C-alpha positions as CSV (number, residue, x, y, z in Angstrom):
1,M,-11.8,-32.1,24.9
2,S,-10.6,-29.7,22.2
3,E,-12.1,-26.7,21.3
4,P,-13.5,-26.6,18.0
5,V,-11.5,-25.5,14.8
6,E,-12.8,-22.7,12.6
7,I,-11.8,-23.3,8.7
8,L,-11.9,-20.1,7.1
9,S,-11.7,-20.0,2.9
10,S,-9.2,-17.3,2.8
11,A,-6.6,-15.9,5.4
12,P,-7.9,-12.8,7.3
13,A,-7.5,-9.1,5.5
14,D,-5.6,-7.9,8.2
15,A,-3.2,-11.3,8.5
16,V,-2.4,-11.3,4.0
17,G,1.2,-9.7,3.8
18,T,2.5,-8.7,6.8
19,G,5.3,-11.0,7.4
20,T,9.0,-10.0,6.5
21,G,11.3,-11.4,3.8
22,G,9.7,-13.0,0.8
23,G,6.7,-14.9,2.0
24,S,4.0,-14.9,4.6
25,C,2.4,-17.7,6.0
26,G,-0.8,-15.0,7.5
27,C,-0.7,-17.4,10.5
28,N,0.0,-14.2,13.0
29,E,3.2,-16.0,14.4
30,H,6.4,-13.5,14.6
31,N,9.6,-14.3,12.9
32,E,12.1,-13.9,15.4
33,D,15.5,-11.6,14.3
34,V,17.2,-14.3,12.7
35,P,15.6,-17.2,12.2
36,V,18.0,-19.7,12.9
37,L,18.1,-23.8,10.8
38,D,19.4,-26.6,12.3
39,V,19.8,-28.7,9.1
40,R,21.8,-31.5,11.7
41,A,18.6,-33.1,11.3
42,I,17.8,-32.9,7.4
43,P,19.0,-35.9,5.3
44,H,21.0,-34.8,3.2
45,A,20.0,-35.5,0.0
46,V,17.9,-32.4,0.0
47,R,20.0,-30.1,2.9
48,H,20.9,-28.1,0.7
49,G,17.5,-27.7,-1.0
50,A,16.3,-26.7,2.7
51,V,19.0,-24.4,2.8
52,F,18.6,-22.2,-0.7
53,G,14.5,-22.4,0.1
54,A,15.3,-21.1,3.3
55,F,18.1,-18.2,2.0
56,D,15.2,-17.2,-0.6
57,Q,12.7,-15.7,2.5
58,I,15.3,-13.4,3.5
59,G,15.0,-10.0,2.2
60,P,17.9,-7.6,1.5
61,G,19.7,-7.0,4.5
62,G,18.3,-9.7,6.5
63,S,19.9,-12.6,7.9
64,L,19.7,-16.7,8.3
65,I,21.8,-18.9,10.9
66,I,22.5,-22.3,10.2
67,V,23.9,-24.9,12.7
68,A,25.7,-27.7,10.9
69,P,27.1,-30.8,12.1
70,H,30.4,-29.8,9.9
71,A,31.9,-26.4,7.9
72,P,29.7,-25.9,5.5
73,L,31.5,-24.4,2.7
74,P,30.2,-25.9,-0.2
75,M,26.7,-24.6,1.0
76,L,27.7,-21.5,1.3
77,A,30.0,-21.4,-2.1
78,Q,26.6,-22.4,-3.3
79,L,25.3,-19.7,-1.5
80,S,27.3,-17.6,-2.5
81,Q,26.1,-17.6,-6.2
82,R,22.0,-17.5,-5.6
83,A,23.2,-13.4,-4.3
84,P,25.3,-11.4,-2.8
85,I,26.3,-12.2,0.7
86,E,28.3,-12.1,4.1
87,T,29.4,-15.1,6.2
88,E,30.2,-15.0,9.9
89,F,31.3,-17.7,11.6
90,L,29.5,-17.8,15.4
91,T,30.7,-20.8,16.3
92,E,33.8,-23.3,14.7
93,G,33.1,-27.5,15.9
94,P,33.9,-29.5,16.6
95,I,30.2,-30.7,17.8
96,E,28.9,-28.0,15.9
97,W,29.1,-25.4,12.9
98,R,26.5,-22.3,13.7
99,V,27.3,-19.4,10.6
100,R,25.3,-16.5,10.1
101,I,24.5,-15.2,6.3
102,T,24.3,-11.6,5.4
103,R,21.8,-10.9,1.9
104,T,23.6,-7.9,0.9
105,A,21.4,-7.3,-2.1
106,A,18.5,-8.4,-4.1
């Protein structure tokens, strides 16, 4: 038998605005130092949008690691048009590419 769930009309006062980056959900979970987004399971039609949404939550100086099935060069070019970035390829194929993307300014 499961425990009862308490429904709150709003987030507890001590949970609001405690996260890093652009948005905090107030769930009291801690963010990883560098979040990892594995885009291989995301349908190609919405993959770039998912990365853009995740990237928009990273503040200046923050990083995001993406895991992709190929070198994500077109997507990196699009990100660099949104904000100044630095990239570091951590793994370069042949099965997966891991890229650290760091936002260098707002």
